[in-house]
N, C-alpha and C positions, 0 to 999 in steps of 0.2 A: 337725302338720309345719309349721313356722312359717317355712320357706323356701319354701313352695310355697301359691302361689294358691288360693283357695277352689275353683275350676272344676277346678284339677288335683288338689286333695286329693279331690273327692268322686267322681272316677272310680275305679271299680276295676281296680286295673292291677298288672302287674308289669314286663313289657317296654313300653317306648313307645318310637317314634320323633319325632325333632323335629329343632330347628334351632339352632344356635348365636346368641345373640341378645344385640344389644347395647340395654338398656334406653332408653328415651327420655330424653334429657339435661335432668334437672330440677334438678341442681345445679351446674351450669356445668362438671362434669367435661369435660377433653377427652379426647378419643378413645385417643389413644395413653397417658394416664395410666391409664385405665380397662384397657385391655389389659394394661400393666403390672403392674395390679394382681392381673389375673388369673392371670398367670405368677407373681407373688409368692405368691399364696394358692393355687395350684393347682384353683380353682374356676371354673365359667362359669355364664351364664344360657343355659336351655333354654327355647325355645316348642314346643310339638306343634302338630298340626294342628286340633285344637278351639280353640287359644287359648290355652290353660293355659301358665302361664309358672311356672317353677321357677329361683330363685336360688341361688347358691352352691353348685352342684353340683360334688361333688369331681370330678377327673378326671386320670388316671394321667398323670405327667410326660411320658412318651415318647408320649401321645396328644395332649395338649397342644402339643406340637411342629406336630403334623399337622393344629390348627386354620386353617380360615380365618376370620378375623372379617368380619364386614360392613363395606362402605366409610364407614358414617354411623350415628348411633343410630337406633333403630326399625328398621334392617335386619336380615336374617338371613344367616349364612353356613353353614357346613359342617352336612352332615346327619349325626344321631348318634344312637346307639342307648343309651338309658338303662335301667337298673335299679333298682329299690328297696333302698337298704341296710338291711337289715333290723335293724342294729344303732342307727341313727341316725335311720332312717325318713326318709331323704331321696333323690332320684334320683342316681345315679351313673352319669357318661358311661363306657362300656364300647365303645365302637366307633364308630368313623366311615368314613362312608361317602362315594363320590365324588360328584361332579355327574354329572348325566344326560350332558352334552355332554364329559364329561371323556375322553381318551384314554389309555390308559396303554402305554406303548412298550416294557414290560419284557417280556423273553424267559425261557426257562427257565435256570435257573443264574444267572439276573441280579437284582442290588439295587441300589436308587438311593435316595440322599439328594437331596431336592431342596426346595428354597426360592425360590418364585415368586411374585413382587409385580409385575403388569401385566407389563411389558416387562422386567423386570429379573429375571434367574436365576442362582441359584448349585446346582451340582447335583455331585453324585459318584455316577458308574456303576462298579459290580463286574461283572466278567462271568467267571465261574468257567469258561465252556464253554471259552473260548481263553485264558484268566488274562490279564485285562486289566483295567485302571483307566484310567477318563475322570474329567478333571474339568474342568467347562465353567462359566464365569462371564462373564456378559452383562450389559451396563446401558445402560439410555438417559439415565443422567446424565454428564457431563462429567468429574465427580470418581468415578465410578463403576468398576465391573469392576477390583476388586484382589485379589490373592490375597497373603496374607500369612503367613509362616513365622517364627515364634521359638522359637529354642533356646538354654537357659539353665540356670544351675546356680548354686548359692552362690560358686563359685570363679571365676565368669564365666570356664569353660573347657568351655562345652555345644559339642558337634560335632554336624555334619549329615552323613553318611556316606553316599553313593550310589556303590553297584558295580553296573555294566551289564557284561555280558560281552555286548556287541555294539556297535552304532553308537549316537552321542548326536548330536542336531540339535536347535539354537536357531535361531529365525529371529522377528528382531525387525524390526518395520518402522518403528521411529523409534530413538531414543538407547538405546544400551544401555550400562548403568554397573556399575562394580564398585568397591565402595568396601571397604578394610579399614584398620584401626586401626594394626597392626602389620605383617603380611607376607603376600605374595602369591608362591605358589611354583606355575610351571607346567613340567609335564615330559610328555615323548614317549618313550617306550621302543619300541625296534626288537626285537622277542622272538626273532627270528632272530639277531641279531648281539649282541645286548646291549647296544647302544649308547643311549644317552639323551641328548637334547637339551632344555635347560632354560632357562626366563627365571626369576628370583628378582629380587623386589622390594621392598627394606627401607626404609622412609623415604623419602631422594633418592637412593639406590644402587641400582642395576640391573645384576645380574651374570646373565652370558649363559655358558649350559654349564658351570656350576660354576666359571669363572674357570681351565679346564683349560690354555688357552695362556699362562696369567698375562701377559696383555695387556688393551689397553684399545681401545674405539671411539675413532677419531680426533674431537677436540673440531674440528668444520669452521670455527670462526672462527680458532682458532689455525692450522689447516691452510692457510686462505685466507692469512693474513698470510705464512707462510713462503712461499706461491707467489707473493705479490707481491714479496717481497724478490728470487726470480728473475727475475722480469718485470722489476722496475725496474733490475736489472743488466744484464740483456740489451739494454734500452733504452737505457741510457746507453751501451754498447758501439755498437749501432747509431748512435746520434747523433754518436758520434766520427767513424766513417766517414761519414756524411754531412757532416760539417764538413771532412773532410779534402781539402785540395788538394794533390795529389800534385806534387813538384817535381824537376825532371832531377836526376839523380846525388846526390839527399840519402840516398839508400840507405834511405828510409824514417823519415828521423828525425823528419821533420813530424809523420807519425802516431804515434809514439813519443811524441813530446811532447804531444799533445793528449790520449792516453789513460792518462797518467801516474796520474792520481786512481785511474782504474778499476781499474788494474792493481796497485794497492796496497789497495785496500778488498778484503782476502779475505773470502770469504763461510765464514761457520761453520756447520760439519756440525748437521744436523738430530738433535736426539736425541728418544727418546719422551715425555720429561717436557715437550718444546715444544708438543706437539701432542696428548696423550691426554686423553681427556675423563675426569676422575676418578670421577666418579659411573657410569660404565659400565664395566665389567669384562666383558672375553671370556677 
């Protein structure tokens, strides 16, 4: 048993209980790099109660995911159960035990996938009892607490489909952003009347209700300009009345004279093209 210390070899045993162990750092290897090697090789070091140490112990991938490594070299982590591999004559990890102070909150028909590191938590809970999936992510780091979903294929036509026979609620405490490199289409359908309200955004163009009215939303700047033309016209007339001095028996000739310019300045009727916002159709 080349991978097992002499004290470990001399004991006659088949099953042994021990702890995940990180050997003292004698070669300047960083803890994270050592653990990365364990994941790559799917092996760990185990120390048993009598002080015996076994290195390069095979461990199944699904158990390795559940292992808690010690915080520093020379420390111990998860409690495990090993058995001798009769073909290679080395201990294999076959089970992981929880710590004595661990509290398992699972219930019947419930499964948990959990990764916990101090105050940082990522877990998925499935509850078959009432048909529920809970996703929890929490972090004590400023740039932590992230859930990422990537959907892709070779044609860049991957789809994320959600079908909800009920209500949906999104509650965001800060900024909520939606980005698309092509098009965004939002539709609300009244199942009783079959009426559909929609907003479609494509590039710099916005289309409301599929442009059923064949119309546009007004450009507020163009509309203000048209209002100003009317206001200026009325102000010109007001000024004429203010400056008019009635003259006895002139029959209003003086008023007509000072409003000549106003009379000949004909207002042009407003057309759709004058005030429409070409980027927003209705």
